[in-house]
C-alpha positions in Angstrom: 0.0 0.0 0.0 1.3 3.4 -1.0 -0.8 6.3 0.2 -0.6 9.8 1.4 -3.3 11.2 3.6 -3.4 15.0 3.5 -5.7 17.9 3.7 -6.0 19.9 0.5 -6.5 23.2 2.4 -3.4 22.7 4.6 -0.5 24.9 3.5 2.0 22.6 5.3 0.7 19.5 3.4 0.9 21.3 0.1 4.4 22.5 0.8 5.6 19.1 1.9 4.0 17.3 -1.0 5.5 19.8 -3.5 9.0 19.1 -2.1 8.5 15.3 -2.4 10.4 13.9 -5.4 7.6 11.9 -7.0 4.0 11.3 -5.9 3.0 9.3 -9.0 3.1 5.9 -7.3 1.1 7.1 -4.3 -2.7 7.1 -3.9 -3.4 10.7 -2.6 -6.3 10.8 -0.1 -7.8 14.1 1.0 -9.0 13.4 4.5 -11.7 16.1 4.2 -13.5 14.2 1.5 -12.5 10.7 2.4 -12.1 10.1 6.1 -9.6 7.6 7.4 -11.1 4.2 7.9 -10.8 2.1 11.1 -8.6 -0.5 9.5 -6.0 2.0 8.3 -6.0 3.8 11.6 -5.3 0.5 13.4 -2.4 -0.1 11.0 -1.0 3.3 11.6 -1.3 2.9 15.4 0.6 -0.4 15.2 3.4 1.3 13.3 3.7 4.5 15.4 2.8 3.1 18.8 -0.2 5.2 19.9 -3.2 7.1 18.6 -1.9 10.1 20.4 1.1 10.1 18.0 -1.4 10.4 15.1 -3.4 13.1 16.8 -3.0 16.8 15.8 -3.0 19.0 18.8 -2.7 22.0 16.4 -6.3 21.5 15.2 -8.5 24.5 16.0 -11.2 22.1 17.5 -8.6 20.8 20.0 -8.7 24.2 21.7 -12.3 25.2 21.0 -13.6 21.9 22.5 -11.4 22.3 25.6 -9.5 19.1 24.9 -6.2 20.7 25.7 -7.3 20.9 29.3 -8.3 17.3 29.5 -6.2 14.1 30.0 -7.3 11.9 27.1 -6.9 8.2 26.9 -5.5 6.6 23.8 -9.0 5.3 22.9 -10.4 8.8 23.2 -7.7 10.0 20.8 -8.7 7.1 18.4 -12.4 8.1 18.5 -11.7 11.7 18.0 -9.6 11.0 14.9 -12.4 8.8 13.5 -15.1 11.4 14.3 -13.3 14.5 13.0 -10.8 14.5 10.1 -9.0 17.6 11.4 -7.6 15.6 14.3 -5.5 13.4 12.1 -1.9 14.7 12.1 -0.9 15.3 8.6 0.4 14.5 6.1 0.6 10.7 6.7 2.7 8.7 4.3 2.3 4.9 4.0 4.8 3.1 1.9 4.4 -0.6 2.6 5.5 -1.0 6.2 7.0 2.5 6.4 4.9 5.2 8.0 5.7 8.8 8.3 3.4 11.2 10.2 3.6 15.0 9.9 6.5 14.8 7.5 7.3 13.2 4.2 11.1 12.8 4.4 
């Protein structure tokens, strides 16, 4: 599997993807229109060690929902990512067994 999960309106994602040598062999998935599925999220968690490592604490909703003042469990991070696309740290690159989160190189 060769995929990049990104947000098309994210300047950081666009900049990183522009710097990447070749995206031709990757399936590009805009998380706003195609939310991450449970199976992929489980695969990512297995590779990076926790749902928190996949969670974007820079998301506006993180502050507006008061989540920064709460101690969240890993399962709560998981559910938030599944419920709201903006909570997935991005971009996420999957190249077989290699996973990069928040960077492409």
